[in-house]
Steps between C-alpha positions, in 0.01 A plus 500: 500500500571850479140607561459271791812634645386860470167416660671353794736793535221760491309318781787515736554869435133571569513302825803691615334829424198412715720393789688822492183708511370309804821554691509860402145546635584328822813702541306823446230396743759408759684828453174694542420319825852553627469867411175534700656330800809723488289813465280415801804455724676822387199725516347418842226752600549690827297381796191708579614580854820662370291727281274586790796572734662732253175670419417548868839665566453723205155601624645596845771709344251669273266573792792650709605714206151613413375561858700767678258504794572137573878581510441782749291282728763232500770752577289655779442159653875423490575846649253435789662163564848656509386771741339239721827301514698818576260582784533157645878516476514841664277375786725193545808726514341724767402198706852355474655832585284532816587145600872563453470825706324317783765223496775759506347669804452170680856398417637835637302452821631143535859611442470771756368251755779253418767761534359615826518145644834391350699814574351567839392854415331712765169447326505143605566560870133536592364255238538130525586317173178307505308831534677640199464200273151366564345801318167512669261758353439815707275798449752769593836558665514820706846637561524768771798717428684574823837621632738413778381789710130422465452243775221702665319534169517125439363423850211747440414320174513159677266636763241622247446378142764221460393165655760332719611153590250226413259752348765604249556136403127450473479803276750344264344155500131592484498834322817483291636824639869535592618805702863568577725795609750563223857601583851448364832517678723769641819613330694288745322170460468304820533813716287610798215619280475165313516308829215708645280413200595132527399498864170670415436249228572215734223637723233573239612321181349769276798632302606470143876570470630643178841482336514877511695765701259734679510870437252781431646563154466129414126469525453435127747212521328369809159509328646299205661253739170451685308398191781274376526323832125475560446343155768240571347408841124507443281443198238768550248681278601841629801654679444802726741756630400685822673752721531425875332827608157458340184312597369221273171311497623164381155346417394803297836494312455124430143545371617786269781301353289184467263685264799575270602135449385498142732779400851370425710822543363725771675790676276637774547793738425867548630636175670843502720715287724710720757766394850400398725682751821618347626705795771332701461456876122481504307185593415279199766667284532328162861497374380387159244779467624587148350172370152632574526811285503864594507632859160488663390184318319218687562130518288250314207347693613257766373360825594677823749306704302443821319199349477354156445149352598325177382177350707187459601565140647839583693364804640228272590769244700682763674177608599410143619852404642614838845565365388745230222687683615856574469647851401861560542685829141432614392137521138563393624678193735214420224240528272708270781547248548121467147466366513787255464356149352168626140395459410568864171608647546784748225502758452809716318403819471789747407258786874417507585853621233612741587749776493399862203584722263668454538436122524117515239497783238684296558275200467188717173623641375563144584147402800590290771340710851616427777253409786716632514813712783752564572872523618663180691759696726228643486256208372258763316514830665779696653348819372161378638296794275701741195571276450191283310316774236774505479504123446125511220533755316778311572403136566124515280235336464286819698201616263247350488658154801306373375164627155549352637613163478270200753580228 
């Protein structure tokens, strides 16, 4: 009994031991597999592309550090690009500045025309509103400076080099040339002197009236007023001031100015540099002589007053800055002073100051036709009302020259 019982008890113990070993093996195997799975998830290898990206960046950095030449070339390229952008910006600023300047000049001219019409200023008395506003392009406006006492001079000019009536209108329409006598008003506006000019204008229609009181000592102010008024009334390429006691070949003048169209700021005349006269009581006395240095000094170069021309940009400049432009005793000096410091081309053309016959006659025969003729001793043609007709016959360009000219 006892033996049998022991045999049975030992078999059960052996069976339990075997079962325990199997479960232990299975548990160990399962733990190993779980460990492998956990390890694969935690220790994921980086992707190849990440390694390549980081490696490529490191190579670029190393190349930049190791190659100083490459750094210099990159900096040079960047510098050239910056300079190119700066140059483009500077050019754009200059273009914009020029555009603004042109718009300011056009605005000033438009304002002057509007004020002339709205306020009924003297400048509008001989110009119809439609004429002022339509802004047709002209080659040149020629203003003949005259005085109340110069009726005979005006008639002599009308009889020689200044076309009259329908011919004058044809000159404006076909050739783009406007010619007017330029005069202001007397100290007593509406007096007998003004009425005489009004009657003369009714007959010929060739006056430009200025908002200006006439007087010998006011010639600088009159010159300024002429350019301001002319710019407001006509859109021309050139504006010309002429004295009423000289002879002018209009076609030759037109051809000369037409060749200067490509130059934006032109000041043309017979350039001179006369003495600054400090002594009181003499003709051409300069009260502000001290501004020009020591006694005996000369003026800067400027065009003589018998005839000179300026381009549109300069006439607009005078119109815009009229209130701050200083006036000296002599009008030709005043005009020259307004252009000092500006980028202006001074053109000295001696054909603008020929003598009368035989000087202008010899030059005409030699094929070098004069633009203007006068006597230096008289600062004009001596006794011009009587002599200008002969000067015209001997030194003129011929009646058909203006109609055959192509500007």
